[in-house]
N, C-alpha and C positions, 0 to 999 in steps of 0.2 A: 504494498500500500505505500509506503514512504516514497520508495523508488517511483512509484507511477506520479505520485503527488510530485516529486522533484522534475521528472521528465515533463509534467503539465507547466511546471512554474517556469521551467528553462524554455520552453516553446512560447509561453506568453512572454517572458521576457525578450526572447527574439523576435518576437510581433512587434513588440514596444519600439525597440530597436530601428526596426524596419521602417514603421510609421516615423519615427524621428528624423531618421533619414531622409525619407520622402518629403517631408517638411523643409528641413534644411536645403535640401537641393532645390526644391520647386520655389521655395519663398522667394528668391530674387526675381524671378520671372513673373511671378504673381504679383508682387510688389510694383513692378514695372509696369505690365500690360494686363493685367487682371485676367479676365476671361476673354482676352483677344488670342490667346494662343490655342491652336486648333489640336495640339498632340498631348495635352495632360493626361488623357486616359493611359494612352500608348507609354508615355513616359512613366507614369507611376506603375503600369504592368512590367516595363522593363526594371525598374529598381525592385520590385518585389520579386520579379523572378530570378534576378542574381542574388540578392540579399538570402533569398530561400535556397536556391540550389547551392550555392555557396556555403552555406550553412550544413546542408546535407552532406556536400562532398568532404568537409572537414570534421564534422560534428556530429557524424550520424549515428555514435553509440549513444549518444545523449538525447536521442529522439524516441517518440512514443512508438514508430515503427522498426525499430531496430531488429526486432525478431520475426518480423511478418514477412513471410516469403512472398505472399500474394500480393501485396503491396508493393514489393520491389519488381517483381515480373508486370505489373501493370505500369509502374514508371518506366519501365524498359521502352514500351512502347508508347507512351502517353507523351514522351517528349515529342514525337515526330511532329504532331500539330503545333507544339509550342514552337518548334523551331521554324515551320511553316511561316505561324503568325509573326515571329520575329522577323523573317526576312523579307515579307510583305511589307510590314510596317516601317522596316528601315527603307524599303525602296520607295516607299510612300512620301516618307520625309525628305527624301533625297531629291525625287521628283519634285516637291514642293518648293524645296531650297532653291533647285536648279531654275525652274521654270518661274515661280513667283517671287521668289526670293523672301529671306526670312523678314526684311526690312517692311513688307506690306502689314504685317501688325504691330510693328515698331514705330509707327509714324507719329504717335503721340510722345514718344520718349525723346528727351533732349538728343540733337545731333552727336554730341561728343560721345554720349552711351548707349547710342545705338549699336557702333561697330564692336564694343566691348561685351553689349549683351548679347547680340546676334552670336559672335566667338563663343561665349559661355553655353548658350543655348544648344548650338550645335555638338560643342565638346562634351556637355554632360550627357546629351542624348546619346551619342555615337559610344560614349564610354559607356553607359549602363545597357546599352544594346551589344556591345562587343562581349561585355562580360555576362549578360544573360544568353549570349550565342555560344560562347567557349563552355560555360557552365552546363548548358543544355546538351552539347556534344560529350561532356564527362559524365553527365549523370548515368546513362546506361551502362557506361564502362564499369562505374563506382558500383552500381546495383548488382550486375553479373558478377564483378569480384567478390561482393559480401555474400551473395548467394552461394558461390562457389566456396568460399571460407565457412560458411556455416554448415555446408554439406559435408565437407572435409575435415572442419573441426581443426583447423590451423591456428 
């Protein structure tokens, strides 16, 4: 009972940290342009996927699914639509940035801050996209390795 409670506490703490990261990363964008940024949902999901999968990659033994082989098998295949989602949204963002430009929703921002904010938006968006993408590629390998170790008791 204590162990399960400890794992639940760890999970809640991890989600709290993820929420704080989301707020800290997106606060500069929201404070500058509020709801004019059309990629909030995708950006939030990139951060959540990155933080969650990174936690699973390095701290799996502290999670509730540590001994659950069916969950790990599902995750091996569930990553495929996640990867497709990540690639599709990165292409949409890049197409928007190339065709319309990030300056389209930065019109109300001072001219001095437009370049800095557009660089920040592009950098953080692509950073969390790349992190989520790499972690999504690594999750199936980690799950297969974990299942193999459980079956062979290494």
